[in-house]
N, C-alpha and C positions, 0 to 999 in steps of 0.2 A: 504493500500500500504506500509506503514511504517513497519507493522508487517511482511509482506511478504519479504521485503528487509532485515529485521533483521534475518529472517529464513535463507535466502541465505548466509548471513555473518556467521551465526552459522555453517552452513554446511561446510564452508571453515575453520573457526577457529578450529573446532574439528579435522581436518586433522593435523594441526600443533601440537596439543596436543598428538595425537596418533601415528603419523608417523614421526620418526626422519629424514627420507629421504626428507621430504618436505622442499623446500628452499625458495619459494616465492609464493605469492598469484597468480601471473600470471601462474606459473607452475601448481598449483593446479587447477585453472580454466580451463586450456586448456589440461591437460594431465591425470587427475585422473578420470578413468572410473566410480568409485564409486560415485563421486560427480555428474557426468553427469547423471547417472542412477537415483539418488535421485531427482535431479532437474526435469528431465523428468517426473518422477513419480508424483511430486507435481503438475505439470500441468495436467497430465492425471487424477489424483484423483479429481482435481477441475472440469474437464469435466465430470467425472463419477458422481459426486454429482449433476451436472446439467442435468443428464440423457442423456448425449450425449455419449452413450455407445460405439457406433461403432468408433467414432473419438478417444475416450479414449483408446480403445483396439488397434487401429491402431498405435497410438503414442507409446504405451507400446511395441508393437512388433518392431517398428523401433528402439527404445532404446535398446531392447534386441539384435537386430542384430548388433548394433554398439558397445555396451558395454559388451555383454556376460552375462548380469545380467537381470533376468526376475522378474519383480515386477508387479503383477496384479494391475490395476488401482483402484480396490476396496479396497486394503489394506490400513490400517490407520497407518501412520508413524509419530512419534513425532519429537522433536527437537534433533539435533546433532547426528543423526545416522551416524556412520562411517563404510563404507564397504571397507575393505582393500583388494586391488587387485580385488577381486570380481568375477572373472570368474566362471561361473557355479552356482552362487547364485540364488535360486528360492524362492520367497515370494508369498504365495497364497492369494486368494481374500479376505477371512475373517480374515486374520492375523491382529493383532493389536500390534504395537511396540511402547514402551514408549520412554522416553528421555535418551540420553547418552548411547545408545546401540552400541556395536561393533560386527560386523559380518565379518568373514574371508571367503576366497574363498571356493566354493564348498558346502556351507551351504544350506540346504533345510528346509523351514518352510512350511510344506505341510499337506495334509489330509491323511486319511487312506482308503478312499473308495468313494462311490458315494452318501454319505449322504447329506442331504440338511441343510440349515441354517449355523450356526457357525461350521465350520469344520477344522479350522486352529488354530494354537496356539496363545496365548496372551503372549507377551514378555514385562515384566515390566521394570522399569527404571534400568539403570546401569548394564545391563546383558552383559556378553561376551560369544560369541559362536564361538568356535575355528574351524579350517579348517575341512571341510568334515562332520561336524555334521549334523544329520538329526533329526528334531523335528516334529513328525507326530501326528496330532490329535488336538482336541479342548480341551485344558487345559492350565494352566498358568505356566510360568516360573517366579518364584518370583524375587523380587528386589535383586540386587547385586549377582545374581547367576552366576556360571561359568559352561559352558558345554565343556567338553574336546574334543579334535580333534578326529574325526571318530566315536563319540558316536551316538547311536540311542536312542532317548528319546521318550517314548511312554506313559508316565504318568506325572502328575504334579510334579514340582520341588519346594521345599520350598524356601523362601527367604534366602539369605546368605549361599547358598549351592554350592558345587562343584559336578558335575555329570560326570562320565566316564563310558565307556564300552558299550557292546551290549548284552542285552538291557541296557540302562543307569541306573546306580545306584548311590546313594548319597554316596560319600566317605569323604566329609568334610561338616560339618554344624556348623555355628556360630564359626568357627575357630577350631573345634574339629574334629579329624579324626574318621571316621566311616568305619569299614570293609575294610581297605586297604589304599593305597597311591595313590596320583595323579601322575601317570607316563604315559604321553601321548604315549611314545614309547613302552609301555608294555601292550597295549590294547589287548583284546582277539583276537586270530587269529585261528578260528576253522579249517581252511585248513592246516595250519602249525602243529596244534596239531594232526590232523589225520595222517599226514606224519610221525610225530615222533612215533606215535603208530605203524604204519606199519614198520618203521625202527627197532623198538624194537622187533617186532614179527619175522622179517627176521633174526635179530641177534640171537634170541633164537633158531630158526630153524637151523641156521648154526652151532651153538654150539652142538645141538643134533646130527646133521649129522657128525660132527667131532668126537664126542664121539662114535658113532656107527662104524665109520671107524677104530677107534683105538682098538675096541674089537676084540679078536681072532675069527676066522671063526666059531668055535664050539659054542662059547658064543652067537654069533649072531643067530645061529640056534635055540638055546634054549630060546632066548629072545623073 
């Protein structure tokens, strides 16, 4: 019981460390959906381990409806997980999360298909996963790693690394830059890239049309 109470206190304390907007414990307890989702999950996970699967799933669905955060009761979560805002966060059944992990809104820790067994990622200690990132598959995100906003990670990430892009690539490892910079606002946008290509083609066609219009009629006949 003492350990469980300490876990609840840790879930509150980490909010004050990570969120400068937090003003009081009362505010955190009653208004932070991330804390509500984690506490609900801890109860649902206990029920899951007791093989009370239906009740555990029912509790997780009620929590999802209230908080907008979906955590499967089978997921294993360590101490001091901080889910900031949290709307749209999804954590799969076989996901394992270590201590002092930070997750922002819209993050998915999911699988890649209908495979059995371990099919969701393992997130080690002190990892930060930024808004909208998708980590899909059964592999490990190493300690102290950072996953950039909007990234799609499909393979293992070494410890002390920063990953950005679609698909995710390591750009910093052990404090050394690799193949680029960490610019969350400059992540690849294939739709915008295609529009730019079309605009360039239209510009070239317009220039060719103007060139043809400027030619004398006889020159156009011979061209």
